[in-house]
PQR file of N, CA, C, O and H, with PARSE charges and radii, in Angstrom:
ATOM      1  N   UNK A   1     -16.183  21.187 -10.720 -0.4000 1.5000
ATOM      2  CA  UNK A   1     -16.221  20.018 -11.878 -0.0000 2.0000
ATOM      3  C   UNK A   1     -17.830  19.724 -12.126  0.5500 1.7000
ATOM      4  O   UNK A   1     -18.670  19.189 -11.402 -0.5500 1.4000
ATOM      5  N   UNK A   2     -17.930  20.474 -13.857 -0.4000 1.5000
ATOM      6  CA  UNK A   2     -18.750  20.369 -14.435 -0.0000 2.0000
ATOM      7  C   UNK A   2     -19.829  19.800 -14.990  0.5500 1.7000
ATOM      8  O   UNK A   2     -19.417  18.649 -14.853 -0.5500 1.4000
ATOM      9  H   UNK A   2     -17.248  20.908 -14.445  0.4000 1.0000
ATOM     10  N   UNK A   3     -21.332  19.599 -15.732 -0.4000 1.5000
ATOM     11  CA  UNK A   3     -21.416  18.431 -15.849 -0.0000 2.0000
ATOM     12  C   UNK A   3     -20.971  17.173 -16.630  0.5500 1.7000
ATOM     13  O   UNK A   3     -21.233  16.019 -16.290 -0.5500 1.4000
ATOM     14  H   UNK A   3     -21.666  20.535 -15.844  0.4000 1.0000
ATOM     15  N   UNK A   4     -20.200  17.577 -17.817 -0.4000 1.5000
ATOM     16  CA  UNK A   4     -19.153  16.674 -18.575 -0.0000 2.0000
ATOM     17  C   UNK A   4     -18.169  16.167 -18.208  0.5500 1.7000
ATOM     18  O   UNK A   4     -17.692  15.432 -19.073 -0.5500 1.4000
ATOM     19  H   UNK A   4     -19.987  18.514 -18.093  0.4000 1.0000
ATOM     20  N   UNK A   5     -17.428  16.221 -17.001 -0.4000 1.5000
ATOM     21  CA  UNK A   5     -16.423  16.262 -16.696 -0.0000 2.0000
ATOM     22  C   UNK A   5     -16.474  15.057 -15.327  0.5500 1.7000
ATOM     23  O   UNK A   5     -15.615  14.302 -14.872 -0.5500 1.4000
ATOM     24  H   UNK A   5     -17.815  16.818 -16.298  0.4000 1.0000
ATOM     25  N   UNK A   6     -18.412  15.407 -14.843 -0.4000 1.5000
ATOM     26  CA  UNK A   6     -19.035  14.506 -13.925 -0.0000 2.0000
ATOM     27  C   UNK A   6     -19.211  13.074 -14.564  0.5500 1.7000
ATOM     28  O   UNK A   6     -18.882  12.033 -13.995 -0.5500 1.4000
ATOM     29  H   UNK A   6     -19.109  16.020 -15.213  0.4000 1.0000
ATOM     30  N   UNK A   7     -19.828  13.166 -15.948 -0.4000 1.5000
ATOM     31  CA  UNK A   7     -20.610  12.112 -16.610 -0.0000 2.0000
ATOM     32  C   UNK A   7     -19.281  11.218 -16.793  0.5500 1.7000
ATOM     33  O   UNK A   7     -19.126  10.029 -16.511 -0.5500 1.4000
ATOM     34  H   UNK A   7     -20.095  14.012 -16.410  0.4000 1.0000
ATOM     35  N   UNK A   8     -18.429  12.073 -17.308 -0.4000 1.5000
ATOM     36  CA  UNK A   8     -17.162  11.271 -17.621 -0.0000 2.0000
ATOM     37  C   UNK A   8     -16.250  10.301 -16.656  0.5500 1.7000
ATOM     38  O   UNK A   8     -15.394   9.442 -16.863 -0.5500 1.4000
ATOM     39  H   UNK A   8     -18.555  13.039 -17.536  0.4000 1.0000
ATOM     40  N   UNK A   9     -16.835  10.844 -15.564 -0.4000 1.5000
ATOM     41  CA  UNK A   9     -15.592  10.384 -14.100 -0.0000 2.0000
ATOM     42  C   UNK A   9     -16.899   8.838 -14.039  0.5500 1.7000
ATOM     43  O   UNK A   9     -16.406   7.712 -13.982 -0.5500 1.4000
ATOM     44  H   UNK A   9     -17.530  11.542 -15.396  0.4000 1.0000
ATOM     45  N   UNK A  10     -18.556   8.992 -14.061 -0.4000 1.5000
ATOM     46  CA  UNK A  10     -19.100   8.435 -13.447 -0.0000 2.0000
ATOM     47  C   UNK A  10     -18.692   7.412 -14.544  0.5500 1.7000
ATOM     48  O   UNK A  10     -18.235   6.378 -14.057 -0.5500 1.4000
ATOM     49  H   UNK A  10     -18.957   9.907 -14.107  0.4000 1.0000
ATOM     50  N   UNK A  11     -18.744   7.439 -16.010 -0.4000 1.5000
ATOM     51  CA  UNK A  11     -18.743   6.263 -17.018 -0.0000 2.0000
ATOM     52  C   UNK A  11     -17.394   5.590 -16.521  0.5500 1.7000
ATOM     53  O   UNK A  11     -17.362   4.380 -16.298 -0.5500 1.4000
ATOM     54  H   UNK A  11     -19.115   8.279 -16.406  0.4000 1.0000
ATOM     55  N   UNK A  12     -16.316   6.378 -16.359 -0.4000 1.5000
ATOM     56  CA  UNK A  12     -15.064   5.442 -15.725 -0.0000 2.0000
ATOM     57  C   UNK A  12     -15.014   4.883 -14.675  0.5500 1.7000
ATOM     58  O   UNK A  12     -14.184   3.973 -14.695 -0.5500 1.4000
ATOM     59  H   UNK A  12     -16.343   7.361 -16.540  0.4000 1.0000
ATOM     60  N   UNK A  13     -15.861   5.077 -13.130 -0.4000 1.5000
ATOM     61  CA  UNK A  13     -16.041   4.669 -12.086 -0.0000 2.0000
ATOM     62  C   UNK A  13     -17.261   3.003 -12.594  0.5500 1.7000
ATOM     63  O   UNK A  13     -17.318   1.873 -12.108 -0.5500 1.4000
ATOM     64  H   UNK A  13     -16.535   5.816 -13.114  0.4000 1.0000
ATOM     65  N   UNK A  14     -17.874   3.538 -13.514 -0.4000 1.5000
ATOM     66  CA  UNK A  14     -18.731   2.509 -13.325 -0.0000 2.0000
ATOM     67  C   UNK A  14     -18.220   1.503 -15.025  0.5500 1.7000
ATOM     68  O   UNK A  14     -18.912   0.725 -15.682 -0.5500 1.4000
ATOM     69  H   UNK A  14     -17.828   4.455 -13.909  0.4000 1.0000
ATOM     70  N   UNK A  15     -17.423   1.757 -15.153 -0.4000 1.5000
ATOM     71  CA  UNK A  15     -16.770   0.994 -16.421 -0.0000 2.0000
ATOM     72  C   UNK A  15     -17.924   0.974 -17.423  0.5500 1.7000
ATOM     73  O   UNK A  15     -18.042  -0.077 -18.053 -0.5500 1.4000
ATOM     74  H   UNK A  15     -16.861   2.389 -14.619  0.4000 1.0000
ATOM     75  N   UNK A  16     -18.883   2.051 -17.705 -0.4000 1.5000
ATOM     76  CA  UNK A  16     -19.667   1.383 -18.890 -0.0000 2.0000
ATOM     77  C   UNK A  16     -19.845   3.210 -19.431  0.5500 1.7000
ATOM     78  O   UNK A  16     -19.861   4.211 -18.714 -0.5500 1.4000
ATOM     79  H   UNK A  16     -18.787   2.905 -17.194  0.4000 1.0000
ATOM     80  N   UNK A  17     -19.962   3.096 -20.967 -0.4000 1.5000
ATOM     81  CA  UNK A  17     -19.857   4.107 -21.705 -0.0000 2.0000
ATOM     82  C   UNK A  17     -21.371   4.676 -22.170  0.5500 1.7000
ATOM     83  O   UNK A  17     -21.481   5.586 -22.992 -0.5500 1.4000
ATOM     84  H   UNK A  17     -19.949   2.283 -21.549  0.4000 1.0000
ATOM     85  N   UNK A  18     -22.379   4.102 -21.615 -0.4000 1.5000
ATOM     86  CA  UNK A  18     -23.705   4.040 -22.196 -0.0000 2.0000
ATOM     87  C   UNK A  18     -24.522   4.658 -21.170  0.5500 1.7000
ATOM     88  O   UNK A  18     -25.675   4.246 -21.045 -0.5500 1.4000
ATOM     89  H   UNK A  18     -22.290   3.363 -20.947  0.4000 1.0000
ATOM     90  N   UNK A  19     -23.958   5.891 -20.168 -0.4000 1.5000
ATOM     91  CA  UNK A  19     -24.840   6.166 -19.173 -0.0000 2.0000
ATOM     92  C   UNK A  19     -24.878   7.667 -20.070  0.5500 1.7000
ATOM     93  O   UNK A  19     -24.322   7.972 -21.125 -0.5500 1.4000
ATOM     94  H   UNK A  19     -23.021   6.226 -20.269  0.4000 1.0000
ATOM     95  N   UNK A  20     -25.752   8.414 -19.193 -0.4000 1.5000
ATOM     96  CA  UNK A  20     -26.158   9.506 -18.967 -0.0000 2.0000
ATOM     97  C   UNK A  20     -27.180  10.175 -17.945  0.5500 1.7000
ATOM     98  O   UNK A  20     -27.916   9.561 -17.172 -0.5500 1.4000
ATOM     99  H   UNK A  20     -26.204   8.167 -18.336  0.4000 1.0000
ATOM    100  N   UNK A  21     -27.073  11.613 -18.101 -0.4000 1.5000
ATOM    101  CA  UNK A  21     -27.507  12.021 -16.688 -0.0000 2.0000
ATOM    102  C   UNK A  21     -28.639  11.532 -16.005  0.5500 1.7000
ATOM    103  O   UNK A  21     -28.840  11.286 -14.816 -0.5500 1.4000
ATOM    104  H   UNK A  21     -26.475  12.111 -18.728  0.4000 1.0000
ATOM    105  N   UNK A  22     -29.582  11.415 -17.379 -0.4000 1.5000
ATOM    106  CA  UNK A  22     -31.184  10.461 -16.799 -0.0000 2.0000
ATOM    107  C   UNK A  22     -31.310   8.990 -16.591  0.5500 1.7000
ATOM    108  O   UNK A  22     -32.397   8.419 -16.494 -0.5500 1.4000
ATOM    109  H   UNK A  22     -29.419  11.615 -18.345  0.4000 1.0000
ATOM    110  N   UNK A  23     -29.873   8.264 -16.512 -0.4000 1.5000
ATOM    111  CA  UNK A  23     -30.034   6.904 -16.596 -0.0000 2.0000
ATOM    112  C   UNK A  23     -30.134   6.657 -14.949  0.5500 1.7000
ATOM    113  O   UNK A  23     -29.608   7.198 -13.976 -0.5500 1.4000
ATOM    114  H   UNK A  23     -28.991   8.728 -16.590  0.4000 1.0000
ATOM    115  N   UNK A  24     -31.247   5.370 -15.169 -0.4000 1.5000
ATOM    116  CA  UNK A  24     -31.190   5.346 -13.790 -0.0000 2.0000
ATOM    117  C   UNK A  24     -30.497   3.641 -12.642  0.5500 1.7000
ATOM    118  O   UNK A  24     -30.794   2.447 -12.612 -0.5500 1.4000
ATOM    119  H   UNK A  24     -31.674   4.930 -15.959  0.4000 1.0000
ATOM    120  N   UNK A  25     -29.899   4.183 -12.199 -0.4000 1.5000
ATOM    121  CA  UNK A  25     -29.021   3.046 -11.131 -0.0000 2.0000
ATOM    122  C   UNK A  25     -29.484   2.364 -10.720  0.5500 1.7000
ATOM    123  O   UNK A  25     -28.832   1.643  -9.965 -0.5500 1.4000
ATOM    124  H   UNK A  25     -29.658   5.153 -12.224  0.4000 1.0000
ATOM    125  N   UNK A  26     -31.005   2.072 -10.916 -0.4000 1.5000
ATOM    126  CA  UNK A  26     -31.064   0.639 -11.025 -0.0000 2.0000
ATOM    127  C   UNK A  26     -31.239  -0.480 -12.112  0.5500 1.7000
ATOM    128  O   UNK A  26     -31.586  -1.661 -12.113 -0.5500 1.4000
ATOM    129  H   UNK A  26     -31.535   2.658 -11.529  0.4000 1.0000
ATOM    130  N   UNK A  27     -30.694   0.779 -13.365 -0.4000 1.5000
ATOM    131  CA  UNK A  27     -30.858  -0.197 -14.498 -0.0000 2.0000
ATOM    132  C   UNK A  27     -29.825  -0.462 -14.769  0.5500 1.7000
ATOM    133  O   UNK A  27     -29.555  -1.115 -15.778 -0.5500 1.4000
ATOM    134  H   UNK A  27     -30.412   1.739 -13.364  0.4000 1.0000
ATOM    135  N   UNK A  28     -28.513   0.202 -13.506 -0.4000 1.5000
ATOM    136  CA  UNK A  28     -26.536   0.243 -13.796 -0.0000 2.0000
ATOM    137  C   UNK A  28     -26.605  -1.085 -13.486  0.5500 1.7000
ATOM    138  O   UNK A  28     -27.354  -1.260 -12.524 -0.5500 1.4000
ATOM    139  H   UNK A  28     -28.732   0.733 -12.687  0.4000 1.0000
ATOM    140  N   UNK A  29     -26.042  -2.270 -13.990 -0.4000 1.5000
ATOM    141  CA  UNK A  29     -25.625  -3.274 -13.301 -0.0000 2.0000
ATOM    142  C   UNK A  29     -24.093  -3.104 -12.724  0.5500 1.7000
ATOM    143  O   UNK A  29     -23.675  -3.825 -11.818 -0.5500 1.4000
ATOM    144  H   UNK A  29     -25.434  -2.128 -14.771  0.4000 1.0000
ATOM    145  N   UNK A  30     -23.492  -2.325 -13.191 -0.4000 1.5000
ATOM    146  CA  UNK A  30     -22.211  -2.383 -12.831 -0.0000 2.0000
ATOM    147  C   UNK A  30     -22.329  -1.130 -11.932  0.5500 1.7000
ATOM    148  O   UNK A  30     -21.251  -0.570 -11.731 -0.5500 1.4000
ATOM    149  H   UNK A  30     -23.831  -1.739 -13.927  0.4000 1.0000
ATOM    150  N   UNK A  31     -23.758  -0.399 -11.169 -0.4000 1.5000
ATOM    151  CA  UNK A  31     -23.986   0.168 -10.132 -0.0000 2.0000
ATOM    152  C   UNK A  31     -23.555  -0.735  -8.541  0.5500 1.7000
ATOM    153  O   UNK A  31     -24.423  -1.571  -8.289 -0.5500 1.4000
ATOM    154  H   UNK A  31     -24.633  -0.854 -11.332  0.4000 1.0000
ATOM    155  N   UNK A  32     -22.864  -0.711  -7.905 -0.4000 1.5000
ATOM    156  CA  UNK A  32     -22.250  -1.915  -6.694 -0.0000 2.0000
ATOM    157  C   UNK A  32     -22.127  -1.027  -5.681  0.5500 1.7000
ATOM    158  O   UNK A  32     -22.283   0.190  -5.789 -0.5500 1.4000
ATOM    159  H   UNK A  32     -22.159  -0.032  -8.109  0.4000 1.0000
ATOM    160  N   UNK A  33     -21.691  -1.959  -4.138 -0.4000 1.5000
ATOM    161  CA  UNK A  33     -20.726  -1.107  -3.116 -0.0000 2.0000
ATOM    162  C   UNK A  33     -19.786  -0.503  -4.003  0.5500 1.7000
ATOM    163  O   UNK A  33     -19.918   0.684  -4.302 -0.5500 1.4000
ATOM    164  H   UNK A  33     -21.564  -2.947  -4.050  0.4000 1.0000
ATOM    165  N   UNK A  34     -18.695  -1.309  -4.530 -0.4000 1.5000
ATOM    166  CA  UNK A  34     -17.346  -0.682  -5.472 -0.0000 2.0000
ATOM    167  C   UNK A  34     -17.602   0.824  -5.831  0.5500 1.7000
ATOM    168  O   UNK A  34     -16.999   1.827  -5.449 -0.5500 1.4000
ATOM    169  H   UNK A  34     -18.588  -2.273  -4.287  0.4000 1.0000
ATOM    170  N   UNK A  35     -18.473   0.716  -6.520 -0.4000 1.5000
ATOM    171  CA  UNK A  35     -18.849   2.565  -7.462 -0.0000 2.0000
ATOM    172  C   UNK A  35     -19.401   2.906  -6.177  0.5500 1.7000
ATOM    173  O   UNK A  35     -19.327   4.135  -6.152 -0.5500 1.4000
ATOM    174  H   UNK A  35     -18.964  -0.098  -6.831  0.4000 1.0000
ATOM    175  N   UNK A  36     -19.896   2.527  -5.129 -0.4000 1.5000
ATOM    176  CA  UNK A  36     -20.799   3.511  -4.502 -0.0000 2.0000
ATOM    177  C   UNK A  36     -19.501   4.679  -3.407  0.5500 1.7000
ATOM    178  O   UNK A  36     -19.419   5.831  -2.980 -0.5500 1.4000
ATOM    179  H   UNK A  36     -19.956   1.529  -5.150  0.4000 1.0000
ATOM    180  N   UNK A  37     -18.619   3.204  -3.414 -0.4000 1.5000
ATOM    181  CA  UNK A  37     -17.436   3.569  -2.736 -0.0000 2.0000
ATOM    182  C   UNK A  37     -16.454   4.600  -3.680  0.5500 1.7000
ATOM    183  O   UNK A  37     -16.257   5.783  -3.403 -0.5500 1.4000
ATOM    184  H   UNK A  37     -18.685   2.268  -3.760  0.4000 1.0000
ATOM    185  N   UNK A  38     -15.931   3.942  -4.758 -0.4000 1.5000
ATOM    186  CA  UNK A  38     -15.650   5.338  -5.721 -0.0000 2.0000
ATOM    187  C   UNK A  38     -16.109   6.493  -6.253  0.5500 1.7000
ATOM    188  O   UNK A  38     -15.417   7.442  -6.620 -0.5500 1.4000
ATOM    189  H   UNK A  38     -16.091   2.981  -4.983  0.4000 1.0000
ATOM    190  N   UNK A  39     -17.702   6.364  -6.301 -0.4000 1.5000
ATOM    191  CA  UNK A  39     -18.778   7.923  -5.854 -0.0000 2.0000
ATOM    192  C   UNK A  39     -18.184   8.370  -5.028  0.5500 1.7000
ATOM    193  O   UNK A  39     -17.297   9.168  -5.332 -0.5500 1.4000
ATOM    194  H   UNK A  39     -18.264   5.593  -6.003  0.4000 1.0000
ATOM    195  N   UNK A  40     -18.422   8.049  -3.657 -0.4000 1.5000
ATOM    196  CA  UNK A  40     -18.029   8.943  -2.256 -0.0000 2.0000
ATOM    197  C   UNK A  40     -16.311   9.561  -2.678  0.5500 1.7000
ATOM    198  O   UNK A  40     -16.074  10.763  -2.795 -0.5500 1.4000
ATOM    199  H   UNK A  40     -19.143   7.401  -3.410  0.4000 1.0000
ATOM    200  N   UNK A  41     -15.032   8.232  -2.900 -0.4000 1.5000
ATOM    201  CA  UNK A  41     -14.095   9.033  -3.194 -0.0000 2.0000
ATOM    202  C   UNK A  41     -13.926  10.407  -4.266  0.5500 1.7000
ATOM    203  O   UNK A  41     -13.264  11.443  -4.210 -0.5500 1.4000
ATOM    204  H   UNK A  41     -15.225   7.256  -2.805  0.4000 1.0000
ATOM    205  N   UNK A  42     -14.668   9.959  -5.027 -0.4000 1.5000
ATOM    206  CA  UNK A  42     -14.749  11.201  -5.894 -0.0000 2.0000
ATOM    207  C   UNK A  42     -15.743  12.518  -5.498  0.5500 1.7000
ATOM    208  O   UNK A  42     -15.413  13.640  -5.881 -0.5500 1.4000
ATOM    209  H   UNK A  42     -15.206   9.118  -5.072  0.4000 1.0000
ATOM    210  N   UNK A  43     -17.049  12.301  -4.665 -0.4000 1.5000
ATOM    211  CA  UNK A  43     -17.186  13.091  -3.723 -0.0000 2.0000
ATOM    212  C   UNK A  43     -16.095  14.538  -3.297  0.5500 1.7000
ATOM    213  O   UNK A  43     -15.659  15.672  -3.495 -0.5500 1.4000
ATOM    214  H   UNK A  43     -17.317  11.390  -4.354  0.4000 1.0000
ATOM    215  N   UNK A  44     -16.169  13.326  -2.586 -0.4000 1.5000
ATOM    216  CA  UNK A  44     -14.342  13.845  -1.315 -0.0000 2.0000
ATOM    217  C   UNK A  44     -13.631  14.673  -2.060  0.5500 1.7000
ATOM    218  O   UNK A  44     -13.467  15.769  -1.525 -0.5500 1.4000
ATOM    219  H   UNK A  44     -16.524  12.405  -2.425  0.4000 1.0000
ATOM    220  N   UNK A  45     -13.155  14.546  -3.088 -0.4000 1.5000
ATOM    221  CA  UNK A  45     -11.174  14.674  -3.680 -0.0000 2.0000
ATOM    222  C   UNK A  45     -12.032  15.690  -4.807  0.5500 1.7000
ATOM    223  O   UNK A  45     -11.250  16.481  -5.334 -0.5500 1.4000
ATOM    224  H   UNK A  45     -13.288  13.655  -3.522  0.4000 1.0000
ATOM    225  N   UNK A  46     -13.272  15.822  -5.227 -0.4000 1.5000
ATOM    226  CA  UNK A  46     -13.375  16.793  -6.702 -0.0000 2.0000
ATOM    227  C   UNK A  46     -14.151  17.684  -5.884  0.5500 1.7000
ATOM    228  O   UNK A  46     -13.708  18.813  -5.671 -0.5500 1.4000
ATOM    229  H   UNK A  46     -13.908  15.179  -4.799  0.4000 1.0000
ATOM    230  N   UNK A  47     -15.389  17.278  -5.339 -0.4000 1.5000
ATOM    231  CA  UNK A  47     -16.538  18.499  -4.479 -0.0000 2.0000
ATOM    232  C   UNK A  47     -16.093  18.477  -3.247  0.5500 1.7000
ATOM    233  O   UNK A  47     -17.092  18.891  -2.660 -0.5500 1.4000
ATOM    234  H   UNK A  47     -15.748  16.361  -5.512  0.4000 1.0000
ATOM    235  N   UNK A  48     -14.997  18.216  -2.120 -0.4000 1.5000
ATOM    236  CA  UNK A  48     -14.982  18.331  -0.861 -0.0000 2.0000
ATOM    237  C   UNK A  48     -16.442  18.196  -0.256  0.5500 1.7000
ATOM    238  O   UNK A  48     -16.917  19.046   0.497 -0.5500 1.4000
ATOM    239  H   UNK A  48     -14.185  17.879  -2.597  0.4000 1.0000
ATOM    240  N   UNK A  49     -17.101  17.061  -0.651 -0.4000 1.5000
ATOM    241  CA  UNK A  49     -18.281  17.135  -0.068 -0.0000 2.0000
ATOM    242  C   UNK A  49     -17.836  15.366   0.359  0.5500 1.7000
ATOM    243  O   UNK A  49     -16.887  14.645   0.050 -0.5500 1.4000
ATOM    244  H   UNK A  49     -16.715  16.371  -1.263  0.4000 1.0000
ATOM    245  N   UNK A  50     -19.341  15.139   1.396 -0.4000 1.5000
ATOM    246  CA  UNK A  50     -19.103  13.917   2.055 -0.0000 2.0000
ATOM    247  C   UNK A  50     -20.953  13.712   2.392  0.5500 1.7000
ATOM    248  O   UNK A  50     -21.539  14.027   3.428 -0.5500 1.4000
ATOM    249  H   UNK A  50     -20.112  15.724   1.647  0.4000 1.0000
ATOM    250  N   UNK A  51     -21.526  13.108   1.175 -0.4000 1.5000
ATOM    251  CA  UNK A  51     -22.454  12.338   1.676 -0.0000 2.0000
ATOM    252  C   UNK A  51     -23.020  11.409   1.468  0.5500 1.7000
ATOM    253  O   UNK A  51     -22.929  10.705   0.462 -0.5500 1.4000
ATOM    254  H   UNK A  51     -21.050  12.853   0.333  0.4000 1.0000
ATOM    255  N   UNK A  52     -24.338  11.116   3.262 -0.4000 1.5000
ATOM    256  CA  UNK A  52     -24.331   9.999   3.468 -0.0000 2.0000
ATOM    257  C   UNK A  52     -24.340   9.231   2.557  0.5500 1.7000
ATOM    258  O   UNK A  52     -24.266   9.572   1.376 -0.5500 1.4000
ATOM    259  H   UNK A  52     -24.411  11.688   4.079  0.4000 1.0000
ATOM    260  N   UNK A  53     -24.454   7.813   3.059 -0.4000 1.5000
ATOM    261  CA  UNK A  53     -25.227   6.566   2.454 -0.0000 2.0000
ATOM    262  C   UNK A  53     -26.528   7.007   1.992  0.5500 1.7000
ATOM    263  O   UNK A  53     -26.816   6.961   0.796 -0.5500 1.4000
ATOM    264  H   UNK A  53     -24.515   7.536   4.018  0.4000 1.0000
ATOM    265  N   UNK A  54     -27.501   7.525   3.069 -0.4000 1.5000
ATOM    266  CA  UNK A  54     -28.756   7.509   2.791 -0.0000 2.0000
ATOM    267  C   UNK A  54     -29.269   8.461   1.462  0.5500 1.7000
ATOM    268  O   UNK A  54     -30.205   8.545   0.667 -0.5500 1.4000
ATOM    269  H   UNK A  54     -27.267   7.563   4.041  0.4000 1.0000
ATOM    270  N   UNK A  55     -27.778   9.210   1.856 -0.4000 1.5000
ATOM    271  CA  UNK A  55     -28.160  10.940   0.330 -0.0000 2.0000
ATOM    272  C   UNK A  55     -28.438   9.525  -0.709  0.5500 1.7000
ATOM    273  O   UNK A  55     -29.431   9.239  -1.379 -0.5500 1.4000
ATOM    274  H   UNK A  55     -27.017   9.142   2.502  0.4000 1.0000
ATOM    275  N   UNK A  56     -27.125   8.794  -0.530 -0.4000 1.5000
ATOM    276  CA  UNK A  56     -26.373   8.200  -2.174 -0.0000 2.0000
ATOM    277  C   UNK A  56     -28.170   7.051  -2.541  0.5500 1.7000
ATOM    278  O   UNK A  56     -28.897   6.925  -3.526 -0.5500 1.4000
ATOM    279  H   UNK A  56     -26.319   9.026   0.013  0.4000 1.0000
ATOM    280  N   UNK A  57     -28.176   6.375  -0.883 -0.4000 1.5000
ATOM    281  CA  UNK A  57     -29.265   5.308  -1.086 -0.0000 2.0000
ATOM    282  C   UNK A  57     -30.333   5.673  -2.446  0.5500 1.7000
ATOM    283  O   UNK A  57     -30.588   5.261  -3.578 -0.5500 1.4000
ATOM    284  H   UNK A  57     -27.586   6.477  -0.083  0.4000 1.0000
ATOM    285  N   UNK A  58     -30.837   6.978  -1.255 -0.4000 1.5000
ATOM    286  CA  UNK A  58     -31.474   7.628  -2.325 -0.0000 2.0000
ATOM    287  C   UNK A  58     -31.944   8.327  -3.610  0.5500 1.7000
ATOM    288  O   UNK A  58     -32.934   9.034  -3.797 -0.5500 1.4000
ATOM    289  H   UNK A  58     -30.630   7.312  -0.335  0.4000 1.0000
ATOM    290  N   UNK A  59     -31.253   8.053  -4.199 -0.4000 1.5000
ATOM    291  CA  UNK A  59     -30.640   9.201  -5.586 -0.0000 2.0000
ATOM    292  C   UNK A  59     -31.342   7.616  -6.530  0.5500 1.7000
ATOM    293  O   UNK A  59     -31.596   6.467  -6.169 -0.5500 1.4000
ATOM    294  H   UNK A  59     -30.449   7.479  -4.047  0.4000 1.0000
ATOM    295  N   UNK A  60     -31.442   8.379  -7.874 -0.4000 1.5000
ATOM    296  CA  UNK A  60     -32.547   7.688  -8.718 -0.0000 2.0000
ATOM    297  C   UNK A  60     -32.004   7.834 -10.083  0.5500 1.7000
ATOM    298  O   UNK A  60     -32.330   7.401 -11.189 -0.5500 1.4000
ATOM    299  H   UNK A  60     -31.236   9.313  -8.168  0.4000 1.0000
ATOM    300  N   UNK A  61     -31.235   8.454  -9.709 -0.4000 1.5000
ATOM    301  CA  UNK A  61     -30.184   8.294 -11.307 -0.0000 2.0000
ATOM    302  C   UNK A  61     -28.885   9.701 -11.003  0.5500 1.7000
ATOM    303  O   UNK A  61     -28.738  10.657 -10.242 -0.5500 1.4000
ATOM    304  H   UNK A  61     -30.971   8.806  -8.811  0.4000 1.0000
ATOM    305  N   UNK A  62     -27.900   8.792 -12.571 -0.4000 1.5000
ATOM    306  CA  UNK A  62     -27.108   9.832 -12.033 -0.0000 2.0000
ATOM    307  C   UNK A  62     -27.019  11.141 -11.961  0.5500 1.7000
ATOM    308  O   UNK A  62     -26.084  11.625 -11.323 -0.5500 1.4000
ATOM    309  H   UNK A  62     -28.019   8.015 -13.189  0.4000 1.0000
ATOM    310  N   UNK A  63     -27.926  11.939 -12.567 -0.4000 1.5000
ATOM    311  CA  UNK A  63     -27.730  13.830 -12.446 -0.0000 2.0000
ATOM    312  C   UNK A  63     -28.590  13.448 -10.514  0.5500 1.7000
ATOM    313  O   UNK A  63     -27.898  13.893  -9.598 -0.5500 1.4000
ATOM    314  H   UNK A  63     -28.686  11.545 -13.084  0.4000 1.0000
ATOM    315  N   UNK A  64     -29.418  12.992 -10.238 -0.4000 1.5000
ATOM    316  CA  UNK A  64     -29.225  13.081  -8.794 -0.0000 2.0000
ATOM    317  C   UNK A  64     -27.708  12.914  -7.666  0.5500 1.7000
ATOM    318  O   UNK A  64     -27.249  13.634  -6.780 -0.5500 1.4000
ATOM    319  H   UNK A  64     -29.980  12.630 -10.982  0.4000 1.0000
ATOM    320  N   UNK A  65     -27.287  11.575  -8.267 -0.4000 1.5000
ATOM    321  CA  UNK A  65     -25.592  12.232  -7.596 -0.0000 2.0000
ATOM    322  C   UNK A  65     -25.339  13.193  -8.159  0.5500 1.7000
ATOM    323  O   UNK A  65     -25.137  14.118  -7.372 -0.5500 1.4000
ATOM    324  H   UNK A  65     -27.660  10.990  -8.987  0.4000 1.0000
ATOM    325  N   UNK A  66     -25.260  13.411  -8.986 -0.4000 1.5000
ATOM    326  CA  UNK A  66     -24.240  15.247  -8.735 -0.0000 2.0000
ATOM    327  C   UNK A  66     -25.252  15.709  -8.086  0.5500 1.7000
ATOM    328  O   UNK A  66     -24.820  15.672  -6.933 -0.5500 1.4000
ATOM    329  H   UNK A  66     -25.424  12.660  -9.626  0.4000 1.0000
ATOM    330  N   UNK A  67     -26.312  16.125  -8.025 -0.4000 1.5000
ATOM    331  CA  UNK A  67     -27.183  17.078  -7.662 -0.0000 2.0000
ATOM    332  C   UNK A  67     -26.498  17.350  -5.915  0.5500 1.7000
ATOM    333  O   UNK A  67     -25.939  18.305  -5.376 -0.5500 1.4000
ATOM    334  H   UNK A  67     -26.663  16.155  -8.961  0.4000 1.0000
ATOM    335  N   UNK A  68     -26.949  15.801  -5.404 -0.4000 1.5000
ATOM    336  CA  UNK A  68     -26.190  16.401  -4.398 -0.0000 2.0000
ATOM    337  C   UNK A  68     -24.766  16.835  -3.661  0.5500 1.7000
ATOM    338  O   UNK A  68     -24.515  17.033  -2.472 -0.5500 1.4000
ATOM    339  H   UNK A  68     -27.404  15.025  -5.842  0.4000 1.0000
ATOM    340  N   UNK A  69     -23.812  16.912  -5.030 -0.4000 1.5000
ATOM    341  CA  UNK A  69     -22.678  17.328  -4.744 -0.0000 2.0000
ATOM    342  C   UNK A  69     -22.896  18.746  -4.865  0.5500 1.7000
ATOM    343  O   UNK A  69     -22.172  19.377  -4.095 -0.5500 1.4000
ATOM    344  H   UNK A  69     -24.016  16.750  -5.995  0.4000 1.0000
ATOM    345  N   UNK A  70     -23.844  19.636  -5.757 -0.4000 1.5000
ATOM    346  CA  UNK A  70     -23.841  20.482  -5.860 -0.0000 2.0000
ATOM    347  C   UNK A  70     -24.112  21.355  -4.701  0.5500 1.7000
ATOM    348  O   UNK A  70     -24.110  22.578  -4.836 -0.5500 1.4000
ATOM    349  H   UNK A  70     -24.432  19.123  -6.383  0.4000 1.0000
TER
END
């Protein structure tokens, strides 16, 4: 999955069209426990990765979330 596809998936997960790779997760109201679960499911199905809760929690931006899947 390329960056463009990933950002589109994250927009759907967060139900927010106004995000970019530089968006701070702390400023995205929709980034909550359900979003984390949806992100984890995306990581598992699309990337065959299982990021730990600690890895996810350490992420500050959407780009960080994408980076741990590479």
